DOMIVO-599724 format. One record per residue: x, y, z of N, C-alpha, C in turn. Coordinates in steps of 0.1 Angstrom, whole numbers, plus 5000, padded with zeros to 4 digits. Layout:
N
REC   n_xx   n_yy   n_zz   ca_xx   ca_yy   ca_zz   c_xx   c_yy   c_zz
REC      X      Y      Z       X       Y       Z      X      Y      Z
...
END
This chain:
84
REC   n_xx   n_yy   n_zz   ca_xx   ca_yy   ca_zz   c_xx   c_yy   c_zz
REC   1119   0746   3877    1128    0752    3886   1141   0743   3887
REC   1152   0749   3884    1165    0741    3885   1167   0736   3899
REC   1173   0725   3901    1176    0720    3914   1190   0714   3915
REC   1195   0712   3927    1208    0706    3929   1206   0694   3938
REC   1214   0684   3936    1213    0671    3943   1226   0667   3948
REC   1227   0663   3960    1240    0658    3966   1239   0643   3966
REC   1249   0636   3961    1250    0622    3960   1264   0617   3960
REC   1265   0604   3961    1279    0597    3959   1279   0590   3946
REC   1290   0591   3939    1292    0584    3926   1303   0574   3927
REC   1301   0563   3921    1311    0552    3921   1316   0549   3907
REC   1329   0546   3906    1335    0543    3893   1329   0530   3888
REC   1325   0529   3876    1318    0518    3871   1327   0505   3870
REC   1339   0507   3866    1348    0496    3865   1359   0495   3876
REC   1355   0500   3887    1365    0500    3898   1358   0502   3912
REC   1366   0506   3922    1361    0507    3935   1361   0522   3940
REC   1366   0531   3932    1368    0545    3937   1354   0551   3938
REC   1352   0559   3949    1339    0566    3952   1342   0580   3955
REC   1334   0589   3949    1334    0603    3953   1321   0606   3962
REC   1323   0609   3974    1312    0611    3984   1307   0625   3982
REC   1294   0626   3983    1287    0639    3985   1291   0650   3974
REC   1290   0645   3962    1292    0655    3951   1279   0662   3948
REC   1279   0674   3943    1267    0681    3940   1265   0682   3925
REC   1254   0678   3921    1250    0678    3906   1238   0688   3905
REC   1241   0698   3897    1231    0709    3895   1227   0709   3880
REC   1214   0709   3877    1210    0709    3863   1212   0723   3857
REC   1215   0733   3865    1216    0747    3860   1231   0749   3858
REC   1240   0741   3861    1255    0742    3860   1260   0732   3850
REC   1268   0736   3841    1275    0727    3832   1290   0729   3832
REC   1297   0718   3829    1311    0718    3828   1315   0713   3814
REC   1326   0718   3809    1332    0713    3796   1337   0699   3798
REC   1335   0691   3789    1340    0677    3789   1354   0678   3782
REC   1365   0674   3789    1378    0674    3783   1379   0667   3770
REC   1386   0673   3760    1388    0667    3747   1375   0664   3740
REC   1365   0673   3742    1352    0671    3736   1346   0685   3734
REC   1336   0686   3725    1329    0698    3723   1317   0699   3732
REC   1314   0688   3740    1302    0687    3748   1304   0692   3762
REC   1293   0693   3769    1292    0697    3783   1284   0687   3791
REC   1285   0687   3804    1278    0678    3813   1275   0685   3826
REC   1265   0681   3833    1262    0686    3846   1272   0682   3857
REC   1279   0671   3854    1290    0667    3863   1300   0659   3855
REC   1313   0662   3857    1324    0656    3851   1334   0651   3861
REC   1339   0639   3860    1350    0634    3868   1359   0625   3860
REC   1372   0626   3863    1382    0617    3857   1387   0608   3868
REC   1383   0595   3867    1387    0585    3877   1402   0581   3875
REC   1409   0578   3886    1423    0574    3885   1424   0562   3875
REC   1434   0563   3866    1436    0553    3856   1428   0553   3844
REC   1418   0562   3844    1409    0563    3832   1414   0572   3822
REC   1412   0568   3809    1417    0577    3798   1408   0588   3795
REC   1395   0586   3797    1385    0596    3794   1377   0600   3807
REC   1371   0612   3806    1363    0616    3818   1349   0609   3818
REC   1344   0607   3830    1330    0602    3831   1321   0614   3832
REC   1309   0613   3827    1299    0624    3828   1286   0619   3833
REC   1279   0629   3839    1265    0627    3843   1257   0639   3839
REC   1245   0637   3833    1236    0647    3829   1222   0645   3835
REC   1216   0655   3840    1203    0654    3844   1193   0654   3832
REC   1184   0644   3832    1175    0642    3821   1160   0644   3826
REC   1152   0650   3818    1138    0651    3821   1131   0641   3812
REC   1125   0631   3818    1118    0620    3810   1103   0623   3810
REC   1098   0626   3799    1083    0629    3798   1074   0618   3804
REC   1065   0622   3812    1055    0613    3818   1062   0604   3828
REC   1075   0606   3832    1081    0597    3842   1087   0605   3853
REC   1095   0615   3850    1101    0623    3861   1093   0635   3864
REC   1093   0639   3876    1087    0652    3880   1094   0657   3892
REC   1093   0671   3894    1101    0677    3904   1094   0678   3918
REC   1082   0675   3919    1075    0677    3931   1071   0663   3937
REC   1071   0663   3950    1066    0651    3958   1055   0656   3967
REC   1043   0651   3965    1031    0657    3972   1026   0647   3983
REC   1017   0652   3991    1011    0643    4002   1005   0631   3996
REC   0999   0632   3984    0993    0620    3977   1003   0610   3974
REC   1016   0614   3973    1027    0604    3969   1032   0597   3981
REC   1028   0600   3993    1033    0594    4005   1033   0579   4005
REC   1044   0573   4007    1045    0558    4007   1046   0552   3993
REC   1046   0560   3982    1047    0555    3969   1061   0558   3963
REC   1065   0551   3953    1077    0553    3946   1074   0564   3935
REC   1082   0575   3935    1080    0586    3926   1093   0590   3920
REC   1094   0589   3907    1107    0593    3900   1107   0608   3899
REC   1118   0614   3906    1119    0629    3906   1130   0633   3897
REC   1139   0624   3894    1151    0628    3885   1156   0616   3878
REC   1162   0618   3866    1168    0607    3859   1182   0613   3855
REC   1192   0603   3853    1205    0607    3849   1209   0599   3837
REC   1216   0606   3828    1224    0599    3817   1238   0599   3822
REC   1244   0587   3824    1257    0585    3828   1266   0578   3818
REC   1278   0583   3815    1287    0578    3806   1301   0577   3812
REC   1307   0566   3810    1321    0564    3815   1322   0559   3828
END
């Protein structure tokens, strides 16, 4: 089932932050000057290229549910591929 996640993202080489952005694995945006798409695209002030974030499914690592058995344990529910 596709999901959306609200989070804050920070510029890797700077101090700029975008608060409470929504990343949805069911929505994609075109990456400027590229043939590719991403689940989230941002152009930071002063950057020549857009930064991207894609939701990744990592076999045997990420899963979408958190159960009562998981209480108190670290459980990977999502992974991101971030560029820029």
